[in-house]
N, C-alpha and C positions, 0 to 999 in steps of 0.2 A: 140693232143694239147700238147705243150711243158709244162712240169711240172714247169720249172723255170718261164715261163711267167705266168702260172696260179697262182703260189705262189706270184709273184710280183703284179699281178692285184688284188688278194685277199687282200694283204697287203695295197696297195694303196687305195683300196675300204674302208678298215677299217679306214684309216686316213681321207679320203676326201668324204665319202658317203654323209654327210650332205650338201655338196656343189653341189650335183647332183640333177637333176629333179627326180621326182618319176619314170618316165619311164626309165630313165638311170639307176637308182638304181635297179629297177626290172629286167631289161635285164641283167645287169652285174652280179647281184647276182645269177640269175637263170643259166646263162651260166658258170660262173667261180666257184661259191661256190657250187651250186647244180648239176652241170655237165649236164644241159639240152642241148639238141642239138638245132641248129637253127630252125629246123622244129618243135620241141616241143614248143619252145617259140612262134613261129609264130602261131601255133595252139591255144595256150593258150590266145593270145591277138588278134586272128583273123586278122592277117596281113601277108604279104609275108615274106618268108625267107630272101629275099634281104633287106627288110626294117629292119629286126632284125639285119642282118649282118652290114648294114650301121650304124645303131645306136650304136652297140657295138664297131665298129672301131672308130667312132667319140668319144665315151665315153672313150675309151682307151687313145686317144690323149688328152682329157680333163684331165684325171687323171695324165698322164705323165706331162702335162703342169703345173698342180698344184704342183706336186713334184719338178719340175724344178724351180719353183718360191719360194716355201715355205720350201722345204727340211725337212718336218716333218718326213717322213719315214727314210731317210738316217741319219738324226740326231739321231733318235731313235736307229738305228742299232749301230752307233758309240758310243753313250752313253752307251748302254748295253755292248758293248765290253770293254769299259773302266771300267765299274763297275765290270765286270767279272774278269778283270786283277787285280783290286784293292782287290777284295775278295780273290783272290789267294795269292797276294803279302803280304797282311796284315791279314792272317787267324788267327793270334794270338791276334789281337787287337779287343776285344769285342765291345768297344765303336764305333770304326769305322765301324765294320761289322753291327752293329745295325743301324747306320745312312744310310749305303749303302742299306740295306734291306728296310728301309723306302722309299728311293728314288725309288727302284724297285717297291714297292707297289703302289706308286703314278702313275708310268707309267702303271702298270697293270690296275689300276682303270680307267685311262683316255681312254685306248684302250681296 
């Protein structure tokens, strides 16, 4: 499994998990976060490997669709890059650094 795809799916899952069904959440979490194989998930839920595979592929498309429409993950990445640059550029401004850290804390609490 590609590490980039795994990281992306885990990130999208963090942002959009509450929009998924329980079954979708379980399969994606087991497959990507817990590194279960299709066979292990199938055995866990007493279904076929093909059913697990189909559900995971559909759920990946659902997660990508949410991101395409809502941009929560991509906005989070851009926002953090901007904050990092500001932290570097204004390292001597304690008031600004304090405010930027407050923003970072809010993001960390949300996700």
